[in-house]
VOTORBA-907781 format. One line per field, with one value per residue (C-alpha): x, y, z; residue in one letter. Coordinates in pm, 1 decimal. Last residue first. Example, Ala and Ser with C-alpha at 12.3 -4.5 7.8 and 13.67 -1.06 7.14 Angstrom:
<rozas>
c1 (1367.0 1230.0);
c2 (-106.0 -450.0);
c3 (714.0 780.0);
res (S A);
</rozas>
This chain:
<rozas>
c1 (-165.8 -162.7 211.8 368.7 730.6 758.1 551.3 436.7 332.4 -17.5 7.4 -275.2 -527.3 -623.5 -961.4 -1098.0 -1464.6 -1555.7 -1707.0 -1375.0 -1203.2 -1443.5 -1399.0 -1021.4 -1004.5 -1223.6 -1032.0 -696.9 -813.0 -917.9 -580.5 -374.0 -67.9 -68.7 -347.9 -628.7 -577.3 -561.5 -920.0 -926.5 -951.5 -1193.3 -1185.3 -1456.3 -1296.7 -1445.5 -1104.9 -1072.9 -1234.7 -1026.0 -701.1 -776.6 -853.5 -545.4 -330.7 -502.3 -441.4 -80.7 -3.7 -173.6 30.0 -181.0 -182.0 196.7 127.6 -68.3 -389.3 -536.6 -850.0 -958.4 -1285.9 -1355.7 -1186.3 -1092.8 -806.1 -531.6 -659.9 -686.3 -336.3 -193.7 -350.6 -202.4 137.2 124.4 -23.1 258.4 542.8 408.5 361.7 725.1 856.8 642.6 747.0 1113.8 1051.6 837.9 1097.5 1376.8 1179.2 1095.3 1453.3 1615.8 1959.2 2241.3 2518.6 2876.3 2983.1 3058.2 2732.7 2526.3 2689.3 2616.2 2248.2 2204.7 2376.4 2148.4 1834.5 1954.1 2039.3 1691.7 1527.6 1730.2 1641.7 1269.7 1165.8 804.9 605.7 302.1 498.3 428.8 772.5 889.8 795.3 1012.3 1113.0 1016.3 1354.0 1438.1 1477.2 1507.1 1297.9 991.0 802.8 845.3 802.0 530.3 335.7 655.4 760.6 456.3 487.9 860.2 787.9 499.8 713.6 1040.7 962.4 1210.5 1406.4 1476.6 1853.9 1838.2 2004.3 1752.5 1458.3 1587.3 1609.4 1265.8 1095.3 1266.5 1141.9 788.7 804.9 923.9 1281.0 1375.4 1183.1 857.0 524.5 281.0 -52.9 -64.1 -390.4 -613.4 -912.5 -981.6 -1238.4 -1317.5 -1128.8 -908.4 -645.6 -337.7 -90.8 205.6 451.5 529.9 767.8 755.8 405.0 203.5 -77.7 -262.3 -591.9 -777.3 -1141.6 -1378.2 -1502.8 -1733.9 -1698.0 -2037.7 -1956.5 -1648.0 -1416.4 -1393.6 -1363.3 -1090.1 -879.5 -958.3 -689.1 -439.5 -543.9 -499.7 -145.2 -93.7 -211.7 -444.2 -405.7 -740.4 -824.1 -1149.0 -1215.8 -1143.9 -1063.4 -726.3 -641.3 -747.7 -576.8 -249.0 -265.6 -326.5 -33.1 199.1 89.6 134.4 477.5 593.8 506.2 748.8 1035.9 976.1 948.4 657.9 446.3 284.0 85.6 -136.5 -384.6 -759.3 -930.6 -1295.1 -1626.8 -1556.8 -1829.9 -1823.7 -1449.6 -1396.3 -1613.8 -1585.8 -1590.5 -1701.7 -1525.4 -1314.2 -1220.7 -1123.9 -907.0 -725.9 -659.6 -520.2 -297.8 -154.1 -86.9 75.4 306.0 607.0 622.3 578.8 869.3 1096.9 994.5 1070.3 1406.9 1525.6 1398.0 1554.0 1316.2 1470.0 1675.9 1838.0 1714.5 1371.3 1336.6 1234.2 1017.0 838.5 742.1 366.5 117.8 -220.0 -572.4 -910.2 -1256.9 -1607.0 -1535.3 -1847.9 -1760.5 -1695.5 -1890.6 -1852.6 -1492.9 -1239.3 -901.5 -537.4 -228.6 141.6 324.5 685.9 654.0 403.1 233.0 -141.4 -389.1 -763.4 -1050.6 -1357.4 -1712.0 -2010.2 -2340.2 -2621.7 -2553.4 -2598.5 -2268.1);
c2 (-1204.7 -825.3 -762.3 -450.6 -395.4 -16.0 -21.2 330.9 391.5 420.6 513.4 761.4 478.7 249.7 95.9 -219.0 -306.2 -445.7 -108.0 51.5 -190.3 -92.0 281.1 244.8 40.7 290.4 591.4 427.7 356.0 721.5 835.3 746.8 541.4 438.7 229.1 471.6 716.2 419.9 327.8 10.0 -324.1 -602.4 -926.3 -1195.0 -1522.2 -1736.6 -1878.4 -1735.2 -1401.1 -1372.3 -1447.5 -1201.4 -920.9 -1018.6 -971.0 -634.4 -498.0 -623.3 -457.6 -132.7 -98.2 94.2 -213.8 -154.5 117.4 -114.0 -307.2 -606.3 -791.8 -1144.8 -1329.6 -1698.0 -1855.2 -2224.6 -2153.8 -2351.3 -2267.3 -1895.1 -1897.5 -2083.0 -1831.3 -1552.6 -1717.9 -1737.1 -1386.5 -1225.9 -1422.0 -1377.0 -1004.8 -967.9 -1160.7 -963.6 -636.1 -714.2 -803.3 -492.2 -271.4 -421.9 -379.5 -15.8 55.7 -78.8 -202.0 -130.4 -391.9 -272.7 -613.3 -481.4 -280.0 -582.3 -790.9 -519.6 -500.0 -878.5 -899.2 -621.5 -806.1 -1140.9 -972.5 -809.7 -1142.1 -1309.3 -1032.3 -1059.2 -1349.5 -1441.6 -1692.0 -1916.4 -2240.2 -2485.3 -2427.5 -2407.8 -2043.6 -1932.0 -1612.3 -1586.0 -1568.7 -1299.1 -1365.3 -1025.2 -933.3 -1137.8 -849.2 -635.2 -269.0 -9.2 -66.6 -148.6 219.3 324.9 40.1 110.1 478.1 400.5 153.0 348.1 611.3 761.8 823.0 636.2 597.1 229.2 135.7 355.9 202.2 -144.7 -45.9 117.1 -183.2 -420.0 -203.3 -220.5 -601.8 -619.0 -738.2 -1042.7 -1358.1 -1205.6 -1297.4 -1586.3 -1702.6 -1462.5 -1523.8 -1236.8 -1212.9 -844.0 -826.5 -1190.0 -1472.5 -1220.9 -1457.2 -1244.5 -1245.2 -1022.8 -809.7 -504.4 -208.7 -58.5 -195.8 -512.3 -619.7 -925.6 -990.4 -1320.6 -1295.6 -1413.8 -1156.5 -886.2 -651.4 -506.8 -148.2 -141.2 162.6 178.6 -201.6 -201.7 56.5 -158.5 -415.3 -127.4 -4.0 -353.9 -327.5 9.5 -128.2 122.3 280.8 395.5 705.0 806.2 1185.0 1419.8 1711.1 1789.6 1427.9 1289.4 1580.2 1528.5 1152.2 1197.3 1439.5 1204.0 909.9 1094.0 1236.1 911.0 706.7 911.8 874.9 499.7 424.1 188.8 -86.5 61.5 322.5 454.0 685.0 680.0 959.1 891.8 1072.6 1414.0 1680.8 1781.3 1825.7 1909.6 2225.8 2391.6 2084.4 2195.0 1894.2 2136.4 2332.0 2016.6 1900.1 2235.7 2270.4 1914.7 1976.5 2293.8 2086.9 1785.1 1937.2 2066.9 1770.9 1525.7 1700.5 1644.4 1277.0 1222.9 1403.1 1176.6 862.8 936.2 772.2 658.6 765.8 1053.0 1315.8 1152.9 1220.1 1588.0 1548.3 1246.2 1418.2 1408.7 1604.2 1437.6 1560.2 1408.6 1549.0 1422.5 1067.2 851.4 481.6 344.3 585.4 959.2 1024.4 1298.0 1233.5 1319.4 1213.7 1286.5 1078.0 966.1 654.6 570.0 910.7 839.0 1036.9 967.4 1178.1 958.8 1096.7 880.4 1012.5 768.5 449.6 162.6 19.6);
c3 (1187.8 1197.6 1220.9 1376.6 1264.5 1303.0 1626.3 1710.4 2070.7 2219.9 2591.3 2532.0 2495.5 2210.7 2121.8 1956.3 2013.8 1671.9 1576.7 1668.9 1428.0 1146.6 1204.3 1221.6 899.2 710.7 849.5 766.7 408.9 370.9 508.9 202.6 113.7 -253.7 -402.3 -311.5 -600.6 -843.9 -754.0 -542.6 -721.3 -629.3 -829.5 -806.1 -917.6 -1193.4 -1285.5 -1638.0 -1553.1 -1234.5 -1418.9 -1699.7 -1451.6 -1251.0 -1563.5 -1636.6 -1288.9 -1294.5 -1629.0 -1526.5 -1206.9 -952.2 -725.8 -704.3 -444.2 -214.1 -277.4 -459.1 -359.4 -449.0 -394.0 -463.9 -161.5 -193.5 48.1 -130.2 -481.6 -405.2 -253.8 -555.9 -794.5 -581.2 -623.5 -1002.3 -1037.5 -835.8 -999.7 -1352.8 -1278.8 -1170.7 -1474.0 -1723.3 -1559.0 -1617.7 -1982.7 -2043.9 -1871.8 -2083.7 -2404.8 -2327.3 -2211.5 -2530.7 -2425.5 -2668.0 -2687.3 -2624.5 -2491.6 -2143.0 -2141.9 -2246.1 -1972.1 -1713.1 -1814.7 -1804.6 -1466.1 -1330.8 -1449.4 -1308.8 -976.6 -959.8 -1040.9 -766.5 -515.3 -592.3 -372.6 -310.7 -109.8 -146.6 -159.6 -440.7 -590.2 -954.1 -1010.6 -718.7 -907.2 -1276.6 -1453.6 -1709.9 -2083.3 -2253.9 -2558.4 -2459.3 -2297.2 -2613.0 -2516.0 -2573.8 -2250.3 -2058.5 -2071.2 -1866.1 -1614.2 -1571.6 -1498.3 -1257.8 -1060.0 -1045.2 -783.8 -859.7 -1180.4 -1505.5 -1475.8 -1577.6 -1246.6 -1059.5 -1246.0 -1152.8 -786.2 -778.3 -942.2 -696.7 -406.3 -543.7 -547.8 -185.5 -145.6 65.5 154.7 32.3 188.8 207.7 343.8 637.9 821.5 926.4 1160.4 1239.0 961.3 885.4 719.2 535.9 395.7 335.6 47.6 115.5 -79.5 128.9 151.4 -196.5 -248.2 -306.8 -74.2 -204.9 -26.2 -33.2 65.4 338.7 399.7 259.9 -37.7 -138.6 -45.3 -267.7 -240.0 140.3 154.9 -108.9 73.7 380.0 293.3 266.7 612.1 754.8 621.4 792.7 1127.2 1291.8 1636.8 1775.5 1978.3 2148.7 2167.9 2460.3 2223.8 2378.7 2460.1 2122.7 1944.7 2133.6 2077.3 1703.2 1671.0 1863.4 1646.3 1315.7 1397.2 1556.5 1246.2 1036.3 1282.6 1322.3 949.9 879.4 1035.4 1233.1 1426.8 1149.0 1319.2 1379.2 1574.9 1661.6 1713.5 1556.9 1576.4 1942.9 1999.0 1631.2 1645.5 1304.6 1083.6 736.7 576.7 367.7 681.7 870.8 579.0 544.6 916.6 929.9 626.8 784.6 1101.0 930.7 671.4 867.5 1105.6 815.8 637.6 938.0 955.5 585.2 595.1 874.2 693.1 348.2 99.8 -228.6 -531.5 -339.2 -588.7 -569.3 -195.4 -211.1 -522.3 -374.0 -46.9 -104.3 107.9 100.7 151.4 226.5 283.9 364.1 248.7 290.3 286.0 633.6 852.5 785.7 693.0 752.1 593.3 658.4 463.5 504.5 245.2 296.7 514.7 788.3 807.0 789.3 1001.2 1020.4 1155.1 1194.7 1198.4 1289.3 1158.6 1228.4 1054.7 1289.8 1407.7);
res (W I E W S P N P S L S L D S I A G R G Y A N Y G A A A I M V A N D T C M S V P P L F L E I G R K A S L E G L A S R L G S N A A V G G S L T L K K V G T N K L A L Q V K G T L S A I V A K Q F S A C F D E P Y I S I G N R E A K Q L L T V A A T K L G S F S F E V L D T N S L P V P L P Y A D P N G T K A L K D I I P G G P Y G L G L I K A I K D Y A E G A A D D R T S G L L E Y D G F G R V H I I E T H G G S V V M S V F P P T L D K N A A V N A F I H G E L H N V G I L P I E W G Q A L A K A T M V G V L L S G M L G P G S T V A I L N I E N K P D T I N A K A L V D K L L P M I A E Q H M R S A L E P V V G G Y K S H S D I Q S S L A A S L V N Y E G D M V A I A T D D C S S E I A L T I F K K H S M);
</rozas>
């Protein structure tokens, strides 16, 4: 698409963040806002789906008004060219709120509509933040719901190289943080404590480190961590949270970097992107920085604000897909288990 003004309104509501953005083209964010539900879910130690969808319903219209006002859009019907909405994967109730809102706006304003895959959105967080990123590249998406390595052969042409057999990495972080009584979400808390801890204090296994398969498993690591904590408690031994967090994080990062190295070797690709909530982890960012410097790999990292769910990445992905000829109609339905490969 040649760049005359092309305005995309994007809605993201796949889990517990309601996010809306207005974007010109693929890189120019005119306004973006997010309503987080973390405080409401933290007392339950995780996302409660019914509560999440109800809170999306309450947040979405005030957020939309706010974003349009900040982007100086006074006549959406004539100023907006495309509505992009996350339509999977995610929580069904949460996705429904975003999709139904997007369909109503598309119908009322007579504007084209496109359903965006949430994972493709995460891949595009890097595209929106790095104008010189072009395929092919290897993309690692690591979050509370996903741990996947994807070969981006071209935009819209994705090959899954490997994923987790069980827990996602972010989910393992949350569960360990909960057991340690650290709060929710666990990833940022563990990352912070790990900075001052001894990563060699507690011997924890690196999952699937002895296989040549590009795949992950975090349930065994989680079990080993819980067993170690329970044994210490039974024997009256004090556990130092900083050391334990550093040791746990070391094992997770070793697993992620080991498998991404394998994926880069198998594909021969020299570019790597990282995205998803766990992409904000300082230990992982620094380990991948070292790996890319050592291996001569070009590393692209999104700003921390674009690691977690956001609507800017959905706008960028929607704009790109529309440019490739993709389009949805008003029969668009959420698909909680939608795959892109």
